[in-house]
C-alpha positions in Angstrom: 92.2 85.9 91.0 91.1 89.4 90.2 87.8 88.8 92.3 89.8 88.5 95.5 91.4 91.9 94.9 87.9 93.4 94.2 86.4 91.9 97.2 89.0 93.3 99.5 88.7 96.8 97.8 85.0 96.7 98.4 85.2 95.4 102.0 87.7 98.1 102.9 85.1 100.8 102.4 87.7 103.2 101.3 86.5 103.7 97.7 83.9 105.8 96.1 84.6 104.1 92.7 86.6 101.1 91.7 87.9 101.2 88.2 89.8 98.6 86.1 92.6 99.5 83.6 93.0 96.8 81.1 93.4 96.2 77.3 91.8 92.7 77.6 88.2 92.0 76.6 87.9 88.9 78.7 89.3 90.6 81.8 87.0 93.5 81.2 83.9 91.2 81.0 84.9 89.6 84.3 85.3 92.9 85.9 81.9 94.1 84.7 80.3 90.8 85.9 81.6 91.7 89.3 80.1 95.2 89.1 83.4 97.1 88.4 83.7 100.0 86.1 85.7 99.6 82.9 85.2 103.2 81.5 88.2 103.0 79.0 90.6 100.6 77.4 94.4 100.9 78.2 96.2 102.0 75.1 98.4 99.3 73.4 101.6 101.3 74.3 100.7 101.1 77.9 99.9 97.3 77.7 103.2 95.7 77.0 105.0 93.2 79.3 107.6 95.8 80.2 105.2 98.7 80.9 105.8 100.1 84.4 103.0 101.0 86.8 103.3 104.8 86.9 102.5 105.4 83.2 99.4 103.2 83.6 98.2 105.0 86.7 98.9 108.5 85.1 96.8 107.5 82.3 93.9 106.2 84.5 94.1 109.3 86.8 94.1 111.7 83.8 90.9 109.9 82.6 89.2 110.5 85.9 90.1 114.2 85.9 89.2 114.7 82.3 85.8 113.1 83.0 85.2 115.8 85.8 85.9 113.6 88.9 88.6 114.8 91.2 89.3 112.3 93.9 91.3 113.2 97.0 93.3 110.1 97.0 93.9 107.3 94.4 95.0 103.7 95.1 96.6 101.3 92.7 95.8 97.6 93.6 97.2 94.7 91.7 95.2 91.6 90.7 98.2 89.4 91.4 98.0 90.2 95.2 95.3 87.6 96.4 96.1 88.3 100.1 95.2 91.9 99.9 93.8 92.8 103.2 90.9 95.4 103.8 92.5 96.5 107.1 95.8 97.1 105.4 94.0 99.3 102.8 92.3 101.3 105.5 95.3 101.5 107.6 97.5 102.9 104.6 94.9 105.4 103.6 94.8 106.8 107.1 98.6 106.9 107.2 98.6 108.9 103.9 95.8 111.1 105.1 97.8 112.0 108.3 101.0 112.8 106.4 102.4 115.1 103.8 103.7 112.2 101.9 103.0 111.5 98.2 102.5 107.9 98.5 102.0 105.1 101.1 102.6 101.6 99.7 102.6 98.0 101.0 105.9 96.8 102.3 107.4 93.8 104.1 110.8 92.6 105.4 113.2 90.3 103.8 113.3 86.8 105.4 117.2 86.9 105.4 119.5 90.0 105.8 120.1 91.1 102.2 123.5 92.7 103.1 124.8 89.1 103.7 123.8 88.0 100.3 126.0 85.8 98.0 126.5 85.7 94.2 127.9 83.2 91.9 131.2 84.0 90.3 132.4 83.2 86.9 133.9 79.8 88.0 130.9 78.5 89.8 132.0 79.5 93.3 130.5 82.2 95.5 131.5 85.6 96.7 129.7 88.2 99.0 127.7 90.9 97.3 128.3 93.3 100.2 131.8 92.1 101.6 131.8 94.6 104.5 128.8 92.9 106.0 129.4 89.3 105.3 131.0 88.6 108.7 128.4 90.5 110.6 125.9 88.6 112.8 122.4 88.5 111.2 120.9 90.4 114.1 123.4 93.1 113.7 122.8 93.8 110.0 120.4 96.7 109.2 117.0 95.2 108.4 115.9 95.8 104.8 112.3 96.1 103.5 110.9 95.6 100.0 107.8 96.5 98.1 105.0 93.9 98.8 103.5 94.5 95.5 99.9 94.8 96.8 98.9 98.4 96.7 100.1 102.0 96.3 98.0 104.9 97.9 98.9 108.2 96.3 97.8 111.7 95.7 96.3 112.1 92.2 98.8 114.8 91.2 101.7 112.6 92.2 100.4 109.8 89.9 99.8 112.4 87.1 103.3 113.7 87.3 104.6 110.2 87.6 106.5 110.8 90.7 108.6 108.0 91.8 107.0 105.9 94.4 110.1 104.7 96.1 111.4 108.0 97.4 112.0 109.9 100.6 108.6 111.4 100.3 106.8 108.1 100.4 105.9 106.0 103.4 105.9 102.2 103.8 103.0 100.4 105.3 104.4 97.2 106.9 102.7 93.9 106.2 103.8 90.6 107.8 105.7 88.3 105.4 103.0 85.6 105.8 100.5 87.7 104.0 102.8 88.7 101.1 103.3 86.8 97.9 103.4 88.4 94.5 102.6 86.0 91.6 104.9 86.1 88.5 105.6 82.5 88.0 103.9 79.1 88.4 106.0 78.5 91.5 104.7 81.8 93.0 101.1 80.7 92.3 101.6 77.4 94.0 103.3 79.0 97.1 100.6 81.7 97.2 97.8 79.0 97.2 99.5 77.4 100.3 99.8 80.8 102.1 96.2 81.7 101.1 94.9 78.5 102.7 96.8 79.1 105.8 95.6 82.7 106.1 92.0 81.8 105.4 92.1 79.0 108.1 93.4 81.6 110.6 90.4 84.0 109.7 87.9 81.0 110.1 89.3 80.3 113.5 
């Protein structure tokens, strides 16, 4: 799976260097076989299941700076995003370059208006999460967007300071829903395989 991310990064032409952050020997070996740099091992305290992205990126960017390399921009790309698209990487980089934002990150829309969401109550019934909007027509509800979990372009200093990505000083780069599927569960994997085949068939055509 990581190979698809690496291929997209290379094809985009955006990067002077592609570096992998990992604590796993097997993953590091796969990356090296694909020609990717693995100049450090991620510390154990940054390799836990609950470790957020920003401390990992801050560690990686500090390593770059300490080694004497000062990139203009940095991009975090997830290996669990097999539909990462080179055009999106280029477009988001141009968006960041043309703005004063700290970050530009991949985003997409929800398939259903989130303000009309329901939740289970204690008795097994349902109630509206946002009662004021539950009677509104779907087309009248403000459209919500969410992180697509593919990439995060940012300025090195923003990553080092661990500035929040989801803030007023960030910009969303919109991606259509049919090219977005994060992989956290086996069901996610199966659905991603279906979407991937559909998207690949469109490319072939």
